[in-house]
Phi, psi and omega in degrees: 000011184297332183293341181262355184278135183280126180274156178246160184279338180216154181283124181288342183276315184236354177086005180299133180270121178281142177265142184295332183261011177290142182288323184243111179235011181284331180226147178290124180288349182270313182241348176089359180291142179294137183272078175190140181270117183281357184274100178223162177300157181303325181302322181298318181288325175298319179296315181297322179295312179296319181294323180294323181277324190253003179298119185257123180217184182294337177300322180296316180297319179293317179298319180295319179298314179294318180302318185281320191249355177227078185306127175086344185296317184295321176291317178303316180294319180298317180299326179268019174064027173261092191240338191299332185274353187247153169289135179308143187307315183292321178293321177299318179296321179298313179305307186290326179297320179301313178298314184296317182290333173295315179296317180298318179296319177298319180295316181298322182289334185254002183292131178292128184260089179208167176086017180283132176055035173078011180213149178294132186228030182302316181294320179295322179294316180297330181272009176060037174288152179282165177302318180298317181292321178295319178297320184297333181257006179284164185293137179297330187275351179299138186255158182202179177224159178269308184281154178236163176298149358275000183294327180289346179282335188238358182232155177298133183218068184299148176288138178232162180253169176298330177297318177296321181291331177296326176293319178297322181299325182271349183283138177289150180307326181290342184254008181299325180302319180294322178295319180299313181296321181299324184256022168090011179268152169285142179267101178215179186298326182284316180294322177295319180300313182283332175293318177295324176295317178297318178301317179294317185296324181274358181247005186295133176267054181229146174285168180298320180294321177295318178295323178298317178295321179295316180296319179298317179295318179298316181300317183294316179292321181295322178299318178293320180297322185288342180297306176291330178298313178296324178298319177296318179300312180293324180301318181281327180287331183244029185295336181292346177276003177057038177273157175269162174300328176305320182292315180289333175293320175302313180299317181297319178295314182294319178293323177298323176299313179296318179301316180299322179294311180296319180296319179295319178298318179297317179296321177295323177295319179297317178297321182292322183250033187300327183271359178276144183290171189311315188305316181294317179296324178294319178298316179298317180296319180293322178295318179294321178295317178298317178299319181295317180293318179298317179297317181298316181294312182295318182292322177297318179298320181292316187279314189264346169060037171268159173300161186300318181297313180295320178298317181296317179297316179292327177298311181298314182296316180295322179294319179295315179296315182297316181296319179297313180294322178302312182295317181295315179294318180302309183288331176293315178296316180298322182295334181253019180237161175071200183216000000 
């Protein structure tokens, strides 16, 4: 932002007189103080802050091109102190986040509201019934599960009906363990945690639109939380490369930028084919997921420089840890949100 800072004719610290034809007037050659008066109205600083974050130039277009088509290169260059040609990581993230959240908001407004608790509930939604009220009139035979991936992959997760869940809804938190045992679940810290979450979700005194806003807010905060969390995971998995946390944080930010782009494209595809039945949307989702995994593998290989087998193993391990932590943090935040 030096180009916007107002220069002075003399140094206020030592009195040195600047010459108009001097090549360097940004700092006083006598005492080293920066040649600029920081005392300006608040509006000036607000303008500088916005301009610093939102200034759009050719660097952004180049950074976006490298980010999309050369996985890992932008992080690799940053680690090797090749920075001048790129938009700073945080500013790049701000640009892409603005675009992504616009798409997400558009998606939320156009999302078809049906399929709650195993039955179409469009009329109930229009009448502003709460989640709890909609659940109470849903079909007894609709089925559900307590555990979610990846916990459902390694733990018993019997199918239950809405009739069983109505019993859970009336059960006191202290008696949830007995309910779990009755319906075939193991009684442990994870099953109790997700059973209490399910109990809360079917008891919410919120309308569907209110719940939608809450879920959207949770997703946005959770996405930000996962950036440093993923950086820590990568830091420990690739510690033998003697990288700093700063380096893995760069990688996490850049990959998050790519993820937001792919996620936004997927939501736009869903909106475009909203009236198309499930198979096409499933194919689109699988293609986007495959693209994401390929990008992750290639970028990790580029940045961390492990052999392909070692990179793949660390990729799988990091994804499992990240996915597990994501679900736990997500449900913890959800458990303490809303009403």
